[in-house]
Phi, psi and omega in degrees: 000148182291152179277143177221160170291131180302128180303333182284346177239013179299128191296320180303319173295322174298318180293326180292320174305309179302321181292329179283332185273316185229069181296336184295340181290341186250144174281177181298331181271005178085000179278154179290148179243170172263148176267099180213153183067022179081007181208167180276122182198181177057091173289349180062211173258097185301139174231125184301137177240130182249151181278141177287343184295314185213010179077006180285150179280126180259339181163199184226127171293131182276078190288124181266155172267176185304309186297319182291318178301322179296323173298321178295322176299313182294325176292316180299321179297325179295335179281342193296313183296318181296316182289324178297332181278349183287136181305138182305320180298323179291318180298318177299319179300317184288321176295317177300320177301313181303313179299317179302315180289325175297320178307322185292339185240024180302315184301312179298316181298314184297321181289323172300319179299322177305310183290323186289315188231012171074020176289156175287167181308311182297313184290330175302312180288325180302321182298314183285324181298315184294325177297310183296312183295323179295309177299322178298324175301313178298321178299323183281348185232005188299325184303312184287335178279327180284315182046240184257020181279154182237151183292159179277326181135257178251124176254128178259138182234121173237117187227155176285170190280346196287331182224077185290344187245303185292344172251299191289297185294325174305310182296318185296315183291326175293319178298322176292316180303322179286356174107011181264151163276156190223137166237140179229147175257132175290139176294134186288342181268358178149149177112353184293330185288304178295328174290327175299317175304308187284328176290327174299317177298315180300318182293323176298333179276009175084012181280138183277074180242143178234138182228122180230154176241148180168167182283157177298323182294326181282323194253350186300313181295327181290312188272350182250304192263340185306134182298339179293335180278119183265341182202140178238131177244120184233135173229116183178198182280167183293325183297308176294324178298319177295318180294325177288323178297321177296320184292335183273352187296330180257015185237135181265092177207158174287151179206150172225110184245105182263119187234162184279167171215170173275103181281127190241153174237114181262136185234118186211131178053063191226150180219354185270074185286339175295316177296319179296323178300317176296321179295319179300319179295312181299325181296345178272008174313132177054035176057030180063026175271059180219148179291345179249021179285142174268115185241359184225123181241120182257115194238135173302128188305319181295341182267357186300322179300313180293319177301312181299321176297318179294317182295312178304309183300327183278310192281327181292344180276345184289134179256132182239123181191190179286115187284353185265001194268153167228162174279180184295339173280357182089006182273143176299148172292162178308148183313128178264138173289319180196164176254227182284163162282178194292335176192172181299318182300317178297319181299316181292329179292323177299318179297320181295316178296321181291317179295317178299324178296318177293321181296328184272357175117004178288154185253123176287135177239349178206127175228099181286160181237144176285137178264112187295343178289349178259021180222159170288149177302129177066015177291157176292119180244020188294341180259008182263133172218135179277161180305146172218154183214144182231150174234157182059047179292119183285156184294335181281355175288136177300324185289345180300324183246009189237140172279121184290336186055052176180184190278065170230125179252149174240138176241127179243132180259139183225161183241345183226154178303320181301320179293319179305307180299313182301320184283337175284343187249025189285347185254013178057057176104137178220164179281314182223162172204176176206152175235127175250126180199149173289340182261093183298322180296315179300319183295320179295320182290316178294328180303331180291346179263353181273130184275066177221149186291320178236133178234117178277141173255111186059027176199162177283149170247157183227181182294323181074169178201196179052247186268017182252129181290145174216140179192206181203160176252163176057228182272009182274347186202142173226131174100200188292142175280162181230180183100130181053224182297332182293331175296321177291318180295328181296332182245025179220167174248145178187184181289330187288138179291134179282125178277143180174185178252095187253164181302323185257357179192157174243112184250110186254146168291160183297327181227139178242000000 
C-alpha cells in the first residue's frame, strides 16, 4: 500500500488546532505575531520558514528590528518589580495553572515539534513531557531552594532550536517561578510555532513572559548587553557564545552560556560489546543534534576489530526517514532512529566536513544509505543524511577539533593511556564524556583527567534536569551552572556563592 502523511499529524490540521486554541498569536492576515508589551502584536518583517521534513513552508517568522525589540525589553523590565513582589504561593499557583494547561495540549505541541525541527514522533513528545515534569519538580521543591534568595529582575533567554521545551521553556518557567520577568528569543532555525503556542498559554496564566523573533545581528545588543537585562541564559555554539562572552566582559550582569564541545567516549581494556552496541544506538537519538552527543570515540588499538564489528552491527540497523508517515493501512512505518537534520544548509555542511576529512587523509569505515521506502515518492530529502564514520582523522582536518552536530562519528586509535586522555581533551572542555573499561577503578581514576563536566563509567551521560547539576569546563561553558538548586541560584541573589565556570575562577560543587 502507498505511504501517506498520517492524518493525525498533517500540518494544516495542526495549525488549525493551534488557531482555535490560541487565536491571539495570529494577525488578521493569519501571520504570526510577537508577544511583547503584554500582548501579541508586531508581525515584523516576515521570513518564510520551511520544514526540514519535506521542505514545505510552515509559516513566516515575524522578524523584529532593533528598535522594536528594545521596546519589548523595556516593557519586560517594567514587569519585573511587580512580579518579584508577588507572593511565592501566588507565583506557584499561576505556574501550576500553566503546567496544567500545557498538559492538555502535549499531543499538539509534540506534533508541531516534529514538523518544525524534524524530531521523531517519540522525541517530539519527550521534549515537552520533560519540560512539564521538570518544572513540576521545581514547583514541589521551590521553597527550600529559594530560602532567603531574591530574584534578579529581567532574565533574557537565547537558546538553540534542538530542545525548545526541555531546555528553553523549562528554564523560562523556573526563572518566572523564582520571581523574575522573562524575555526569550525564538530560535531562527525552528521551534517558533510551538513556542508561540506555549508562551500564549503562559501569558494567559498571568506570567510575565515576552517572546520575540529576529536575527542575532539585530537583537543581540538588545537581549545581551542592554542594561535592562539583569541575567542572560544562552545555549548554542561556541562561535556565538564566545562573541557573547566578549560582549559581557564590560557588563555587570549574571550569565549562563552553554556551548558545545567535542564529547568523547574512551574505550580501554574492555569486553562488554553488547552493552556498548546498545549505547551506540541510543547515542544516535535525533541524529546527534545534541550538545551532549558523543561524536568521537578514542579506542585502544588492539580493540579496534571488536569495536568495528560492534559499530557496524549497531549503526547499520538504524533507520532514517520521514517521521510523519504511515502506510496505506494507517500503520506507522518501522521505528525511525531519526529524521532530517535541521535544514538543507546543515546537511550540506556535514557533507563538506566529511569531504574535507577524506581529502586530508581520513579513512571511511561506514557510509549509511537512505532507504527510499521510508520517504514519500519524490519528496524533498535534502535535509536527510544517514550515519557516516571515519577513522584515522588527521589533525589538519576541520572535523578533528569540531563538533559536527549531526550523524558523523570519528574514531581515533591509541596505544597508551596518555594518548587516550590527550585525544579525549582536544576541544578544551566538553559537557560530557565517558570511559568504557572492565577495570572500573582505573576508569574512575582516569575520569579525573578528562576535561568534561560529567564523565560516565561504562555508560553515556546526558544534560540531566531536576535535581542534577549541569555545567561545563573550559570553553564549553561560561558563567553560572544550572540544574537542581543551582538553576534557582543562577537567577537569584543571596548569601551563597554562585557556582560556575567564570573568567576568574572555577567554582565546582562537591559532587557532579
